[in-house]
MDAnalysis code that builds the backbone (N, CA, C; Angstrom):
import MDAnalysis as mda
import numpy as np

u = mda.Universe.empty(495, n_residues=165, atom_resindex=np.repeat(np.arange(165), 3), trajectory=True)
u.add_TopologyAttr("name", ["N", "CA", "C"] * 165)
u.add_TopologyAttr("resid", np.arange(1, 166))
u.add_TopologyAttr("resname", ["UNK", "UNK", "UNK", "UNK", "UNK", "UNK", "UNK", "UNK", "UNK", "UNK", "UNK", "UNK", "UNK", "UNK", "UNK", "UNK", "UNK", "UNK", "UNK", "UNK", "UNK", "UNK", "UNK", "UNK", "UNK", "UNK", "UNK", "UNK", "UNK", "UNK", "UNK", "UNK", "UNK", "UNK", "UNK", "UNK", "UNK", "UNK", "UNK", "UNK", "UNK", "UNK", "UNK", "UNK", "UNK", "UNK", "UNK", "UNK", "UNK", "UNK", "UNK", "UNK", "UNK", "UNK", "UNK", "UNK", "UNK", "UNK", "UNK", "UNK", "UNK", "UNK", "UNK", "UNK", "UNK", "UNK", "UNK", "UNK", "UNK", "UNK", "UNK", "UNK", "UNK", "UNK", "UNK", "UNK", "UNK", "UNK", "UNK", "UNK", "UNK", "UNK", "UNK", "UNK", "UNK", "UNK", "UNK", "UNK", "UNK", "UNK", "UNK", "UNK", "UNK", "UNK", "UNK", "UNK", "UNK", "UNK", "UNK", "UNK", "UNK", "UNK", "UNK", "UNK", "UNK", "UNK", "UNK", "UNK", "UNK", "UNK", "UNK", "UNK", "UNK", "UNK", "UNK", "UNK", "UNK", "UNK", "UNK", "UNK", "UNK", "UNK", "UNK", "UNK", "UNK", "UNK", "UNK", "UNK", "UNK", "UNK", "UNK", "UNK", "UNK", "UNK", "UNK", "UNK", "UNK", "UNK", "UNK", "UNK", "UNK", "UNK", "UNK", "UNK", "UNK", "UNK", "UNK", "UNK", "UNK", "UNK", "UNK", "UNK", "UNK", "UNK", "UNK", "UNK", "UNK", "UNK", "UNK", "UNK", "UNK", "UNK", "UNK", "UNK", "UNK"])
u.atoms.positions = np.array([
    [-18.200, -20.788, -4.506],
    [-17.307, -19.750, -3.995],
    [-17.496, -19.610, -2.492],
    [-16.395, -19.358, -1.808],
    [-16.558, -19.190, -0.373],
    [-17.012, -17.766, -0.063],
    [-17.465, -17.552, 1.160],
    [-18.022, -16.258, 1.565],
    [-16.989, -15.147, 1.509],
    [-15.731, -15.449, 1.863],
    [-14.688, -14.433, 1.843],
    [-14.458, -13.928, 0.426],
    [-14.382, -14.849, -0.535],
    [-14.166, -14.451, -1.916],
    [-15.335, -13.631, -2.436],
    [-16.559, -14.045, -2.144],
    [-17.728, -13.277, -2.575],
    [-17.730, -11.886, -1.953],
    [-17.428, -11.800, -0.663],
    [-17.382, -10.498, -0.001],
    [-16.319, -9.615, -0.637],
    [-15.169, -10.208, -0.973],
    [-14.100, -9.467, -1.613],
    [-14.533, -8.952, -2.979],
    [-15.142, -9.811, -3.778],
    [-15.576, -9.415, -5.120],
    [-16.604, -8.294, -5.046],
    [-17.645, -8.475, -4.218],
    [-18.688, -7.447, -4.123],
    [-18.169, -6.184, -3.465],
    [-17.212, -6.304, -2.561],
    [-16.635, -5.137, -1.920],
    [-15.737, -4.336, -2.840],
    [-15.157, -4.993, -3.848],
    [-14.242, -4.306, -4.756],
    [-14.934, -3.557, -5.880],
    [-16.142, -3.949, -6.235],
    [-16.819, -3.330, -7.380],
    [-16.862, -1.809, -7.256],
    [-17.374, -1.228, -6.149],
    [-17.386, 0.231, -6.079],
    [-15.996, 0.828, -5.961],
    [-15.059, 0.108, -5.346],
    [-13.711, 0.631, -5.213],
    [-12.989, 0.674, -6.546],
    [-13.192, -0.349, -7.372],
    [-12.556, -0.371, -8.692],
    [-13.081, 0.792, -9.530],
    [-14.377, 1.024, -9.473],
    [-14.962, 2.139, -10.222],
    [-14.384, 3.466, -9.753],
    [-14.221, 3.621, -8.447],
    [-13.693, 4.866, -7.895],
    [-12.204, 5.020, -8.154],
    [-11.503, 3.918, -8.371],
    [-10.050, 3.959, -8.522],
    [-9.608, 4.233, -9.958],
    [-10.501, 4.281, -10.910],
    [-10.128, 4.496, -12.309],
    [-9.499, 5.850, -12.548],
    [-8.688, 5.947, -13.602],
    [-8.122, 7.233, -13.985],
    [-6.746, 7.479, -13.396],
    [-6.224, 8.695, -13.660],
    [-4.912, 9.106, -13.189],
    [-5.045, 9.595, -11.756],
    [-4.256, 9.027, -10.839],
    [-4.400, 9.338, -9.434],
    [-3.389, 10.349, -8.925],
    [-2.540, 10.862, -9.777],
    [-1.507, 11.771, -9.304],
    [-2.132, 13.029, -8.715],
    [-1.547, 13.486, -7.607],
    [-1.946, 14.761, -7.050],
    [-3.095, 14.726, -6.065],
    [-3.627, 13.579, -5.739],
    [-4.657, 13.534, -4.710],
    [-4.530, 12.273, -3.875],
    [-5.252, 12.227, -2.790],
    [-5.152, 11.127, -1.837],
    [-5.460, 9.804, -2.522],
    [-4.573, 8.824, -2.354],
    [-4.751, 7.516, -2.982],
    [-5.628, 6.637, -2.111],
    [-6.518, 5.898, -2.720],
    [-7.304, 4.887, -2.022],
    [-7.330, 3.677, -2.928],
    [-6.480, 2.696, -2.639],
    [-6.376, 1.471, -3.438],
    [-6.667, 0.272, -2.563],
    [-7.108, -0.851, -3.144],
    [-7.649, -1.917, -2.297],
    [-7.001, -3.261, -2.411],
    [-7.468, -4.185, -1.579],
    [-7.115, -5.560, -1.755],
    [-6.580, -6.291, -0.560],
    [-6.348, -5.688, 0.560],
    [-5.749, -6.381, 1.692],
    [-6.775, -7.251, 2.409],
    [-7.547, -8.015, 1.683],
    [-8.521, -8.945, 2.260],
    [-9.398, -8.247, 3.283],
    [-9.787, -7.005, 2.962],
    [-10.667, -6.266, 3.848],
    [-9.950, -5.655, 5.031],
    [-8.622, -5.602, 4.984],
    [-7.840, -5.138, 6.121],
    [-8.309, -3.785, 6.634],
    [-8.613, -2.860, 5.744],
    [-9.006, -1.522, 6.163],
    [-10.310, -1.078, 5.513],
    [-11.050, -1.994, 4.920],
    [-12.210, -1.606, 4.129],
    [-13.261, -0.859, 4.920],
    [-13.292, -1.027, 6.247],
    [-14.262, -0.293, 7.055],
    [-13.548, 0.605, 8.052],
    [-12.321, 1.027, 7.707],
    [-11.581, 1.921, 8.563],
    [-10.921, 1.241, 9.749],
    [-10.872, -0.084, 9.757],
    [-10.251, -0.807, 10.865],
    [-8.745, -0.641, 10.811],
    [-8.154, -0.428, 11.959],
    [-6.711, -0.333, 12.041],
    [-6.113, -1.737, 12.119],
    [-4.866, -1.833, 11.733],
    [-4.148, -3.097, 11.877],
    [-2.971, -2.839, 12.803],
    [-2.182, -3.861, 13.048],
    [-0.975, -3.688, 13.859],
    [-0.005, -2.733, 13.170],
    [-0.188, -2.508, 11.867],
    [0.677, -1.605, 11.102],
    [0.276, -0.140, 11.271],
    [-0.885, 0.126, 11.856],
    [-1.368, 1.490, 12.001],
    [-2.747, 1.622, 11.396],
    [-3.043, 2.829, 10.906],
    [-4.367, 3.089, 10.341],
    [-4.279, 4.203, 9.317],
    [-5.304, 4.321, 8.451],
    [-5.304, 5.416, 7.485],
    [-5.184, 6.748, 8.223],
    [-4.363, 7.638, 7.697],
    [-4.177, 8.945, 8.316],
    [-5.062, 9.999, 7.676],
    [-5.187, 11.118, 8.356],
    [-5.966, 12.247, 7.847],
    [-5.012, 13.285, 7.265],
    [-5.361, 13.789, 6.059],
    [-4.524, 14.794, 5.390],
    [-4.209, 15.972, 6.312],
    [-5.211, 16.445, 7.043],
    [-5.050, 17.625, 7.893],
    [-4.099, 17.385, 9.061],
    [-3.807, 16.127, 9.376],
    [-2.957, 15.806, 10.520],
    [-1.575, 15.292, 10.123],
    [-1.179, 15.483, 8.861],
    [0.129, 15.013, 8.390],
    [1.234, 15.765, 9.123],
    [2.163, 15.003, 9.726],
    [3.306, 15.590, 10.417],
    [4.459, 15.883, 9.464],
    [4.625, 15.005, 8.461],
    [5.695, 15.221, 7.476],
    [5.471, 14.334, 6.258],
    [6.220, 14.659, 5.200],
    [6.142, 13.908, 3.949],
    [7.467, 13.199, 3.716],
    [7.368, 11.938, 3.310],
    [8.554, 11.154, 2.972],
    [8.425, 10.744, 1.510],
    [9.440, 11.082, 0.716],
    [9.442, 10.712, -0.699],
    [10.025, 9.313, -0.863],
    [9.341, 8.497, -1.673],
    [9.764, 7.122, -1.937],
    [9.711, 6.894, -3.438],
    [10.771, 6.300, -4.004],
    [10.741, 5.907, -5.412],
    [10.720, 4.383, -5.505],
    [10.116, 3.906, -6.588],
    [10.064, 2.473, -6.900],
    [10.695, 2.310, -8.274],
    [11.478, 1.237, -8.459],
    [12.134, 1.071, -9.756],
    [12.122, -0.377, -10.219],
    [12.580, -0.590, -11.439],
    [12.572, -1.923, -12.036],
    [13.707, -2.816, -11.537],
    [14.576, -2.303, -10.667],
    [15.550, -3.145, -9.979],
    [14.890, -3.823, -8.790],
    [13.556, -3.646, -8.676],
    [12.744, -4.218, -7.597],
    [13.217, -3.715, -6.234],
    [13.362, -2.389, -6.165],
    [13.791, -1.752, -4.928],
    [12.955, -0.498, -4.670],
    [12.823, -0.196, -3.365],
    [12.277, 1.071, -2.908],
    [13.457, 1.915, -2.448],
    [13.369, 3.210, -2.658],
    [14.377, 4.125, -2.143],
    [13.661, 5.264, -1.434],
    [13.785, 5.377, -0.113],
    [14.575, 4.532, 0.769],
    [13.875, 3.216, 1.068],
    [14.654, 2.228, 1.447],
    [14.111, 0.923, 1.816],
    [13.937, 0.783, 3.319],
    [14.574, 1.687, 4.069],
    [14.451, 1.726, 5.527],
    [13.997, 3.124, 5.927],
    [12.908, 3.191, 6.681],
    [12.304, 4.477, 7.068],
    [12.078, 4.446, 8.577],
    [12.314, 5.585, 9.237],
    [12.066, 5.693, 10.671],
    [11.023, 6.780, 10.914],
    [10.007, 6.444, 11.718],
    [8.953, 7.390, 12.097],
    [8.744, 7.275, 13.611],
    [7.931, 8.180, 14.143],
    [7.612, 8.142, 15.568],
    [6.196, 7.615, 15.767],
    [5.977, 6.891, 16.859],
    [4.639, 6.404, 17.194],
    [3.694, 7.599, 17.306],
    [2.522, 7.481, 16.694],
    [1.534, 8.549, 16.689],
    [1.667, 9.493, 15.504],
    [2.770, 9.413, 14.781],
    [3.022, 10.305, 13.659],
    [2.179, 9.911, 12.443],
    [1.673, 10.925, 11.729],
    [0.953, 10.710, 10.473],
    [1.884, 11.141, 9.351],
    [2.158, 10.209, 8.447],
    [3.122, 10.429, 7.362],
    [2.399, 10.424, 6.018],
    [2.770, 11.367, 5.167],
    [2.333, 11.345, 3.759],
    [3.511, 10.774, 2.980],
    [3.307, 9.599, 2.405],
    [4.314, 9.018, 1.529],
    [4.028, 9.521, 0.126],
    [4.971, 10.261, -0.437],
    [4.868, 10.745, -1.809],
    [5.657, 9.749, -2.648],
    [4.959, 8.935, -3.432],
    [5.560, 7.789, -4.104],
    [5.632, 8.039, -5.610],
    [6.780, 7.719, -6.201],
    [6.947, 7.855, -7.651],
    [7.486, 6.555, -8.220],
    [6.859, 6.092, -9.305],
    [7.336, 4.917, -10.028],
    [8.285, 5.407, -11.117],
    [9.593, 5.193, -10.910],
    [10.595, 5.613, -11.888],
    [10.945, 4.483, -12.849],
    [10.239, 3.362, -12.729],
    [10.492, 2.205, -13.586],
    [9.668, 2.231, -14.860],
    [9.755, 1.128, -15.605],
    [9.027, 0.990, -16.874],
    [7.919, -0.043, -16.780],
    [7.660, -0.531, -15.557],
    [6.581, -1.481, -15.317],
    [5.780, -0.994, -14.110],
    [4.569, -1.469, -13.973],
    [3.726, -1.081, -12.845],
    [4.316, -1.589, -11.529],
    [4.234, -0.758, -10.493],
    [4.680, -1.122, -9.154],
    [3.669, -0.591, -8.151],
    [3.747, -1.098, -6.914],
    [2.888, -0.591, -5.859],
    [3.640, -0.577, -4.542],
    [3.174, 0.283, -3.647],
    [3.687, 0.323, -2.286],
    [2.518, -0.013, -1.384],
    [2.652, -1.099, -0.624],
    [1.603, -1.549, 0.284],
    [2.190, -1.602, 1.684],
    [1.545, -0.928, 2.641],
    [1.987, -0.909, 4.035],
    [1.184, -1.945, 4.812],
    [1.864, -2.748, 5.633],
    [1.165, -3.734, 6.448],
    [2.121, -4.522, 7.311],
    [1.572, -5.436, 8.079],
    [2.422, -6.351, 8.833],
    [2.964, -7.386, 7.851],
    [4.004, -8.078, 8.244],
    [4.572, -9.120, 7.377],
    [3.510, -10.148, 7.015],
    [2.682, -10.554, 7.989],
    [1.635, -11.546, 7.722],
    [0.587, -11.019, 6.756],
    [0.175, -9.756, 6.928],
    [-0.820, -9.162, 6.020],
    [-0.279, -9.103, 4.601],
    [0.976, -8.710, 4.461],
    [1.574, -8.612, 3.125],
    [1.697, -9.980, 2.470],
    [2.097, -10.989, 3.238],
    [2.217, -12.344, 2.684],
    [0.847, -12.862, 2.240],
    [-0.178, -12.620, 3.051],
    [-1.532, -13.067, 2.708],
    [-2.023, -12.389, 1.429],
    [-1.791, -11.089, 1.329],
    [-2.229, -10.373, 0.139],
    [-1.414, -10.777, -1.092],
    [-0.106, -11.011, -0.917],
    [0.738, -11.442, -2.046],
    [0.236, -12.769, -2.600],
    [-0.167, -13.681, -1.707],
    [-0.707, -14.972, -2.141],
    [-2.003, -14.765, -2.933],
    [-2.849, -13.859, -2.475],
    [-4.089, -13.561, -3.188],
    [-3.782, -12.984, -4.575],
    [-2.771, -12.130, -4.653],
    [-2.382, -11.530, -5.936],
    [-1.864, -12.604, -6.899],
    [-1.149, -13.606, -6.376],
    [-0.662, -14.684, -7.249],
    [-1.830, -15.484, -7.814],
    [-2.870, -15.673, -7.004],
    [-4.038, -16.433, -7.454],
    [-4.914, -15.634, -8.408],
    [-4.905, -14.296, -8.283],
    [-5.728, -13.417, -9.128],
    [-4.850, -12.274, -9.645],
    [-3.910, -12.564, -10.562],
    [-2.928, -11.557, -10.965],
    [-3.502, -10.316, -11.645],
    [-4.675, -10.389, -12.221],
    [-5.273, -9.216, -12.856],
    [-6.120, -8.389, -11.915],
    [-6.118, -8.743, -10.642],
    [-6.967, -8.104, -9.649],
    [-6.678, -6.612, -9.534],
    [-7.721, -5.811, -9.570],
    [-7.622, -4.378, -9.312],
    [-7.993, -4.171, -7.860],
    [-7.303, -3.266, -7.170],
    [-7.591, -3.085, -5.762],
    [-7.367, -1.649, -5.327],
    [-8.034, -1.269, -4.235],
    [-7.949, 0.104, -3.725],
    [-8.157, 0.109, -2.217],
    [-7.094, 0.335, -1.471],
    [-7.136, 0.432, -0.010],
    [-6.304, 1.634, 0.407],
    [-6.597, 2.215, 1.549],
    [-5.844, 3.399, 1.976],
    [-4.396, 3.114, 2.365],
    [-4.010, 1.844, 2.531],
    [-2.641, 1.504, 2.906],
    [-1.747, 1.222, 1.701],
    [-2.219, 1.594, 0.503],
    [-1.434, 1.259, -0.680],
    [-1.647, 2.238, -1.818],
    [-0.679, 2.234, -2.726],
    [-0.778, 2.989, -3.973],
    [-0.173, 2.128, -5.076],
    [-0.892, 2.028, -6.185],
    [-0.441, 1.287, -7.358],
    [-0.223, 2.303, -8.466],
    [0.968, 2.262, -9.084],
    [1.309, 3.296, -10.060],
    [1.858, 2.716, -11.359],
    [1.383, 3.263, -12.455],
    [1.916, 2.952, -13.779],
    [3.298, 3.598, -13.900],
    [4.095, 3.180, -14.871],
    [5.420, 3.776, -15.063],
    [5.344, 5.299, -15.183],
    [6.242, 5.982, -14.467],
    [6.333, 7.434, -14.533],
    [5.292, 8.181, -13.717],
    [4.377, 7.492, -13.078],
    [3.301, 8.158, -12.323],
    [3.688, 8.362, -10.864],
    [2.967, 9.290, -10.226],
    [3.162, 9.625, -8.819],
    [1.851, 9.467, -8.081],
    [1.952, 9.198, -6.800],
    [0.761, 9.096, -5.968],
    [1.167, 9.161, -4.516],
    [0.222, 8.874, -3.650],
    [0.552, 8.988, -2.236],
    [-0.300, 8.117, -1.348],
    [0.209, 7.945, -0.142],
    [-0.481, 7.237, 0.928],
    [-0.305, 8.085, 2.184],
    [-1.392, 8.306, 2.917],
    [-1.313, 8.995, 4.202],
    [-1.607, 7.948, 5.267],
    [-0.639, 7.742, 6.167],
    [-0.741, 6.653, 7.128],
    [-0.324, 7.117, 8.511],
    [-1.091, 6.697, 9.524],
    [-0.742, 7.006, 10.908],
    [-0.180, 5.750, 11.566],
    [0.977, 5.904, 12.163],
    [1.645, 4.798, 12.854],
    [1.312, 4.907, 14.335],
    [0.501, 3.978, 14.831],
    [-0.060, 4.116, 16.166],
    [0.825, 3.621, 17.302],
    [1.714, 2.659, 17.038],
    [2.523, 2.154, 18.146],
    [3.920, 1.779, 17.675],
    [4.844, 1.778, 18.641],
    [6.233, 1.455, 18.350],
    [6.355, 0.009, 17.863],
    [7.349, -0.218, 17.021],
    [7.589, -1.553, 16.484],
    [8.091, -1.459, 15.061],
    [7.874, -2.506, 14.311],
    [8.286, -2.518, 12.909],
    [7.079, -2.767, 12.024],
    [7.034, -2.043, 10.923],
    [5.970, -2.162, 9.926],
    [6.655, -2.406, 8.588],
    [6.099, -3.314, 7.822],
    [6.673, -3.642, 6.520],
    [5.955, -2.902, 5.404],
    [6.619, -2.794, 4.269],
    [5.966, -2.357, 3.039],
    [6.599, -3.133, 1.889],
    [5.802, -3.330, 0.833],
    [6.287, -4.141, -0.283],
    [5.468, -3.847, -1.529],
    [6.000, -4.285, -2.658],
    [5.246, -4.314, -3.908],
    [4.710, -5.737, -4.027],
    [3.391, -5.871, -4.080],
    [2.776, -7.195, -4.078],
    [2.387, -7.686, -5.465],
    [2.823, -6.999, -6.510],
    [2.633, -7.514, -7.859],
    [3.422, -8.824, -7.928],
    [2.807, -9.901, -8.437],
    [3.470, -11.215, -8.405],
    [4.929, -11.162, -8.873],
    [5.795, -11.698, -8.015],
    [7.219, -11.782, -8.304],
    [8.034, -10.603, -7.799],
    [7.414, -9.454, -7.575],
    [8.180, -8.268, -7.187],
    [8.712, -8.369, -5.756],
    [7.861, -8.707, -4.790],
    [8.320, -8.833, -3.409],
    [9.372, -9.941, -3.303],
    [9.133, -11.047, -4.010],
    [10.069, -12.173, -3.988],
    [11.430, -11.780, -4.562],
    [11.440, -10.789, -5.452],
    [12.703, -10.310, -6.050],
    [13.379, -9.267, -5.162],
    [12.790, -8.970, -4.004],
    [13.412, -8.044, -3.074],
    [12.751, -6.696, -2.950],
    [11.584, -6.503, -3.580],
    [10.920, -5.210, -3.534],
    [10.096, -5.088, -2.259],
    [10.826, -4.811, -1.169],
    [10.205, -4.649, 0.134],
    [11.051, -3.709, 0.979],
    [10.440, -3.197, 2.027],
    [11.148, -2.272, 2.903],
    [10.629, -2.399, 4.318],
    [11.245, -1.619, 5.210],
    [10.913, -1.694, 6.618],
    [10.776, -0.288, 7.204],
    [9.729, -0.103, 7.988],
    [9.517, 1.149, 8.700],
    [9.684, 0.840, 10.186],
    [10.621, 1.545, 10.833],
    [10.806, 1.411, 12.271],
    [10.012, 2.517, 12.927],
    [9.096, 2.133, 13.810],
    [8.276, 3.101, 14.527],
    [8.851, 3.200, 15.932],
    [9.399, 4.376, 16.264],
    [10.060, 4.575, 17.567],
    [9.061, 5.018, 18.613],
])
């Protein structure tokens, strides 16, 4: 096994244990972006936000038509957003925030390990009918992507775009 895979496996053990159970109603912490935020590191997509600094809440639904509603979101640079996410479908879905490259890299990892459980602050994974959230701070102007990285979902069109003004 290579060092990255071992680090990922050992890094996920405590996160998987902490991620068990029903997550509705509290801050989501789900993992898997190849260590993207495992030590609080920011990416070009922004960084985990603080509950106390939330500027506004945006409601997002996920469905079995492999779509997010809304699929296009506009925020301001420096703004901390609470995404209130609901899975209205009959299959598991997730919302993962990241750069296009980060999402593609993680999607490839998910295809190689489809049963992988993960917990990172930039994502929420929800069973059918469940609700959860992500608190995210957008640090600079540009475009940030989000997608469902369950194998086949992003490829079927389950992705969206956040414009940071």
